[in-house]
C-alpha positions as a Python dict, from the first residue, in 0.01 Angstrom:
ca = {
    (1, 'M'): (0, 0, 0),
    (2, 'K'): (-175, 261, -182),
    (3, 'L'): (-149, 270, -536),
    (4, 'N'): (-87, 667, -595),
    (5, 'V'): (-267, 773, -947),
    (6, 'I'): (-316, 1087, -1190),
    (7, 'E'): (-616, 1033, -1356),
    (8, 'L'): (-603, 1241, -1702),
    (9, 'F'): (-920, 1305, -1948),
    (10, 'G'): (-1085, 1161, -1622),
    (11, 'G'): (-1441, 1171, -1693),
    (12, 'I'): (-1621, 1018, -1431),
    (13, 'G'): (-1361, 818, -1297),
    (14, 'A'): (-1387, 485, -1498),
    (15, 'C'): (-1061, 395, -1468),
    (16, 'T'): (-1029, 482, -1107),
    (17, 'K'): (-1352, 261, -1034),
    (18, 'A'): (-1204, -12, -1241),
    (19, 'L'): (-886, 4, -1035),
    (20, 'K'): (-1103, -43, -698),
    (21, 'R'): (-1343, -302, -885),
    (22, 'L'): (-1019, -523, -919),
    (23, 'G'): (-891, -447, -562),
    (24, 'Y'): (-660, -184, -560),
    (25, 'D'): (-662, 81, -282),
    (26, 'V'): (-668, 367, -467),
    (27, 'N'): (-525, 716, -420),
    (28, 'V'): (-584, 989, -688),
    (29, 'V'): (-293, 1214, -626),
    (30, 'D'): (-463, 1445, -895),
    (31, 'Y'): (-756, 1433, -1175),
    (32, 'V'): (-734, 1656, -1489),
    (33, 'E'): (-1068, 1687, -1663),
    (34, 'I'): (-1193, 2027, -1846),
    (35, 'D'): (-1570, 1942, -1844),
    (36, 'K'): (-1729, 2097, -1548),
    (37, 'Y'): (-2006, 1859, -1558),
    (38, 'A'): (-1764, 1540, -1541),
    (39, 'V'): (-1571, 1695, -1254),
    (40, 'K'): (-1878, 1780, -1038),
    (41, 'S'): (-1987, 1397, -1127),
    (42, 'Y'): (-1666, 1267, -1033),
    (43, 'N'): (-1650, 1437, -724),
    (44, 'A'): (-1971, 1317, -584),
    (45, 'I'): (-1922, 1009, -696),
    (46, 'N'): (-1568, 950, -555),
    (47, 'N'): (-1634, 1225, -231),
    (48, 'T'): (-1347, 1444, -360),
    (49, 'N'): (-1311, 1822, -438),
    (50, 'F'): (-1111, 1838, -754),
    (51, 'E'): (-1147, 2150, -983),
    (52, 'P'): (-1153, 2157, -1367),
    (53, 'Q'): (-825, 2134, -1507),
    (54, 'D'): (-703, 2217, -1849),
    (55, 'I'): (-442, 1929, -1993),
    (56, 'T'): (-285, 2175, -2233),
    (57, 'T'): (-172, 2398, -1961),
    (58, 'Y'): (-109, 2109, -1706),
    (59, 'N'): (247, 2184, -1528),
    (60, 'K'): (236, 1982, -1230),
    (61, 'H'): (537, 1752, -1044),
    (62, 'F'): (445, 1503, -810),
    (63, 'E'): (690, 1244, -654),
    (64, 'N'): (589, 883, -613),
    (65, 'I'): (332, 821, -861),
    (66, 'D'): (269, 452, -916),
    (67, 'L'): (30, 511, -1247),
    (68, 'I'): (-126, 752, -1493),
    (69, 'T'): (-439, 651, -1651),
    (70, 'H'): (-641, 809, -1911),
    (71, 'G'): (-986, 828, -2053),
    (72, 'S'): (-1031, 826, -2432),
    (73, 'P'): (-1178, 1152, -2537),
    (74, 'C'): (-1530, 1101, -2590),
    (75, 'H'): (-1565, 1230, -2959),
    (76, 'A'): (-1844, 1004, -3064),
    (77, 'K'): (-2228, 1031, -2900),
    (78, 'I'): (-2431, 714, -2907),
    (79, 'F'): (-2817, 757, -2943),
    (80, 'H'): (-3055, 478, -2867),
    (81, 'L'): (-3430, 469, -3005),
    (82, 'L'): (-3623, 297, -2759),
    (83, 'V'): (-3960, 116, -2797),
    (84, 'N'): (-4115, -17, -2474),
    (85, 'N'): (-3762, 24, -2313),
    (86, 'K'): (-3573, -189, -2584),
    (87, 'V'): (-3285, -64, -2825),
    (88, 'V'): (-3431, -89, -3149),
    (89, 'M'): (-3185, 145, -3308),
    (90, 'K'): (-2846, 235, -3186),
    (91, 'E'): (-2669, 535, -3384),
    (92, 'V'): (-2315, 660, -3324),
    (93, 'V'): (-2259, 1031, -3412),
    (94, 'Q'): (-1893, 1188, -3466),
    (95, 'G'): (-1816, 1532, -3343),
    (96, 'P'): (-2023, 1753, -3134),
    (97, 'V'): (-2371, 1706, -3071),
}
């Protein structure tokens, strides 16, 4: 049995990947992500062909959806200072970078 999923704020598909790693047979019915680079990565990773979509104008209806997932919006950027390939400092910056 396939698990029919809508993935909101999908990014590169962490929710889908987690479900698959847990052994679920996942069918992503729709994927909503506004960032065109994240969508391109998602499509490459999952062999799909989704287009960027804006959640503020999303107005679709689907039958037989088993699960709606969402990724947390990525407000924080994490920077690592590497010395000899070891993290020596980690800084979290809020907002756009």
